[in-house]
C-alpha positions as CSV (number, residue, x, y, z in Angstrom):
1,X,66.9,-53.6,32.2
2,X,65.7,-50.0,32.4
3,X,64.6,-49.0,35.9
4,X,60.8,-48.1,36.3
5,X,60.2,-44.5,37.3
6,X,57.0,-43.8,39.2
7,X,54.7,-41.1,37.8
8,X,54.4,-37.9,39.7
9,X,50.8,-37.9,40.9
10,X,50.8,-34.2,41.9
11,X,51.9,-33.0,38.5
12,X,49.3,-35.3,36.7
13,X,46.5,-34.0,38.9
14,X,47.4,-30.4,38.1
15,X,47.5,-31.0,34.3
16,X,44.0,-32.5,34.2
17,X,42.4,-29.7,36.3
18,X,38.9,-28.5,34.8
19,X,37.5,-25.0,34.4
20,X,36.7,-23.1,37.6
21,X,33.2,-21.8,38.3
22,X,34.3,-18.2,37.5
23,X,35.6,-19.2,34.1
24,X,32.4,-21.1,33.3
25,X,30.3,-18.0,34.2
26,X,32.4,-15.7,32.1
27,X,32.2,-18.1,29.1
28,X,28.4,-18.3,29.5
29,X,28.1,-14.5,29.7
30,X,30.1,-14.1,26.5
31,X,28.0,-16.8,24.7
32,X,24.8,-15.2,25.8
33,X,25.9,-11.8,24.6
34,X,26.8,-13.2,21.2
35,X,23.6,-15.0,20.8
36,X,21.5,-12.0,21.8
37,X,23.4,-9.8,19.3
38,X,22.8,-12.4,16.6
39,X,19.1,-12.7,17.3
40,X,18.7,-8.9,17.2
41,X,20.5,-8.8,13.9
42,X,18.3,-11.6,12.5
43,X,15.1,-9.9,13.7
44,X,16.1,-6.6,12.1
45,X,17.0,-8.4,8.9
46,X,13.6,-10.1,8.8
47,X,11.7,-6.9,9.5
48,X,13.7,-5.1,6.8
49,X,12.9,-7.9,4.3
50,X,9.2,-7.8,5.2
51,X,9.1,-4.0,4.8
52,X,10.9,-4.2,1.5
53,X,8.5,-6.8,0.1
54,X,5.5,-4.8,1.4
55,X,6.7,-1.7,-0.3
56,X,7.3,-3.6,-3.6
57,X,3.8,-5.2,-3.3
58,X,2.2,-1.8,-2.6
59,X,4.0,-0.3,-5.6
60,X,2.8,-3.0,-8.0
61,X,-0.8,-3.0,-6.7
62,X,-1.0,0.9,-6.8
63,X,0.3,0.9,-10.4
64,X,-2.2,-1.8,-11.5
65,X,-5.1,0.1,-9.9
66,X,-4.0,3.4,-11.4
67,X,-3.7,1.8,-14.9
68,X,-7.2,0.3,-14.5
69,X,-8.6,3.7,-13.4
70,X,-7.1,5.5,-16.4
71,X,-8.4,2.9,-18.8
72,X,-11.9,3.2,-17.4
73,X,-11.8,7.1,-17.6
74,X,-10.3,7.0,-21.1
75,X,-13.2,5.0,-22.4
76,X,-16.0,6.6,-20.3
77,X,-18.6,9.3,-21.1
78,X,-21.0,11.5,-19.3
79,X,-18.7,12.3,-16.4
80,X,-19.6,13.8,-13.0
81,X,-19.6,15.5,-10.7
82,X,-19.4,18.7,-12.8
83,X,-19.5,22.4,-11.9
84,X,-22.6,24.5,-12.0
85,X,-20.8,27.1,-14.1
86,X,-18.1,25.7,-16.3
87,X,-16.8,29.2,-17.1
88,X,-16.3,30.0,-13.4
89,X,-12.6,29.6,-12.6
90,X,-13.4,29.0,-8.9
91,X,-15.5,25.9,-9.9
92,X,-13.5,24.6,-12.9
93,X,-11.3,22.5,-12.5
94,X,-13.3,20.7,-9.8
95,X,-11.7,18.5,-7.1
96,X,-13.7,15.6,-5.6
97,X,-13.3,12.4,-3.7
98,X,-15.2,10.5,-6.4
99,X,-15.7,10.4,-10.1
100,X,-18.7,9.0,-11.9
101,X,-19.2,8.1,-15.6
102,X,-21.1,6.1,-18.1
103,X,-19.0,3.0,-19.1
104,X,-21.5,1.3,-21.5
105,X,-24.7,2.0,-23.2
106,X,-26.9,0.0,-25.6
107,X,-29.8,2.2,-26.9
108,X,-31.4,-0.7,-28.8
109,X,-31.6,-2.8,-25.6
110,X,-32.2,0.1,-23.4
111,X,-29.3,-0.8,-21.1
112,X,-26.8,1.5,-19.4
113,X,-23.9,0.9,-17.0
114,X,-22.7,3.7,-14.6
115,X,-19.4,3.3,-12.8
116,X,-18.5,5.3,-9.7
117,X,-15.0,5.4,-8.1
118,X,-15.1,6.8,-4.6
119,X,-13.0,7.3,-1.5
120,X,-14.4,5.7,1.6
121,X,-13.3,5.9,5.2
122,X,-11.7,2.7,6.3
123,X,-12.1,3.6,10.0
124,X,-14.0,6.1,12.1
125,X,-11.2,8.7,11.8
126,X,-11.7,11.4,9.2
127,X,-8.0,11.6,8.3
128,X,-7.7,8.1,7.1
129,X,-6.7,5.5,6.3
130,X,-9.1,5.4,3.3
131,X,-10.2,2.9,0.7
132,X,-10.9,3.4,-3.0
133,X,-14.1,1.6,-4.0
134,X,-15.5,0.5,-7.4
135,X,-19.3,0.8,-7.6
136,X,-21.2,-0.4,-10.8
137,X,-24.9,0.1,-11.4
138,X,-26.7,-1.5,-14.3
139,X,-29.9,0.1,-15.6
140,X,-32.5,-1.3,-18.0
141,X,-35.1,1.2,-19.4
142,X,-34.1,3.6,-16.7
143,X,-34.6,1.1,-13.9
144,X,-31.8,0.0,-11.6
145,X,-31.4,-3.8,-12.1
146,X,-28.0,-4.6,-10.5
147,X,-25.4,-3.1,-8.2
148,X,-21.9,-4.3,-7.7
149,X,-19.3,-2.8,-5.4
150,X,-15.9,-3.8,-4.1
151,X,-12.7,-2.1,-2.9
152,X,-9.9,-1.5,-5.5
153,X,-7.2,-0.6,-3.0
154,X,-7.0,0.0,0.7
155,X,-4.6,1.7,3.2
156,X,-4.7,5.1,1.4
157,X,-3.6,8.3,2.9
158,X,-5.8,10.2,0.3
159,X,-7.1,10.1,-3.2
160,X,-8.6,13.0,-5.2
161,X,-10.0,13.4,-8.6
162,X,-9.5,16.8,-10.3
163,X,-11.7,17.3,-13.4
164,X,-11.3,20.0,-15.9
165,X,-14.4,20.6,-18.0
166,X,-15.1,22.3,-21.3
167,X,-18.5,23.8,-22.4
168,X,-21.1,21.2,-22.5
169,X,-20.0,20.3,-19.9
170,X,-17.6,17.9,-21.5
171,X,-14.7,16.4,-19.5
172,X,-11.4,17.7,-21.0
173,X,-9.0,16.1,-18.6
174,X,-9.1,14.2,-15.3
175,X,-6.2,14.0,-12.9
176,X,-6.0,11.3,-10.2
177,X,-3.8,11.9,-7.2
178,X,-3.4,8.8,-5.0
179,X,-1.2,8.5,-1.8
180,X,-0.7,5.0,-0.5
181,X,0.6,4.2,3.0
182,X,3.2,1.4,3.4
183,X,1.8,-1.8,4.9
184,X,2.9,-3.5,8.2
185,X,2.1,-1.3,11.1
186,X,4.1,-3.6,13.4
187,X,7.4,-2.4,11.7
188,X,6.9,1.3,12.0
189,X,10.3,1.6,13.7
190,X,12.0,0.0,10.7
191,X,10.2,2.3,8.3
192,X,11.3,5.3,10.4
193,X,14.9,4.1,10.4
194,X,14.9,3.6,6.7
195,X,13.4,7.0,6.0
196,X,10.2,5.5,4.4
197,X,7.4,7.7,3.2
198,X,4.1,7.4,1.5
199,X,3.9,6.2,-2.1
200,X,2.3,9.0,-4.2
201,X,1.1,8.5,-7.7
202,X,-0.3,11.2,-9.9
203,X,-1.6,10.8,-13.5
204,X,-3.8,12.7,-16.0
205,X,-6.0,11.1,-18.6
206,X,-8.1,12.5,-21.5
207,X,-11.3,10.7,-22.5
208,X,-11.2,9.2,-26.0
209,X,-15.0,9.8,-26.4
210,X,-16.2,13.3,-25.4
211,X,-19.6,13.2,-23.8
C-alpha cells in the first residue's frame, strides 16, 4: 500500500493568498479612469449627434420657409415698401426688414387680403436673435375684418428684403437674405469645436403678376 504524504500547509496557504489592499486600490483607480473616459466619450458623442440633428432640422425648416416666401412673393401684387423716387439710385433698390403685398383681391365681393412678412426682435437686444412673422389682414369694402399673425421661423441672426422697382412703381425683383443660428445653446462648445457657423440662405424672386 502507498504511504500517505501529508499536505504542506504553509505552501497551500501561500497559493490561496488574496489581493492586497494596494492592489485593490490600483485596480479601482484604473477602472474609475476607464469609466470616466468612456462617459466623456459618450457625452461628446450625444452632444455631437444632437448638434447634427439640430443643424439638419434648421436646414430643412429654413428651406421650407424660404420656398413659402418665394411662392407668396411670386404671386403677389402691390408691393411695399417702395421708394419715394424710383429713379433715385440711392433709394432703389430698397432694403427693408419687412415686405408687404396684396395676396388676393375680389372686386365683385369687395374683399382684399394683405400679407406682411416682417422681422421682429425675439428678445430685448437689438442685435438678435430675431423672428420672421407672417401677418395677414383681411379687408371687406375697405374695412379691416380679420387679422392673423404667427411666426414663420425663429432664432434668426438677420433677415432683409431688398426690392428693386421699376417705374410705376412696380416690383421688378425681390431678394430675401436670411441668416439662421444653429439651435441648442447648451452645446456651444461642440459647435465651436466642429467649426459651426450660421446657415445663410439668399434667393431672388420675380413676381408673375406686375402690380
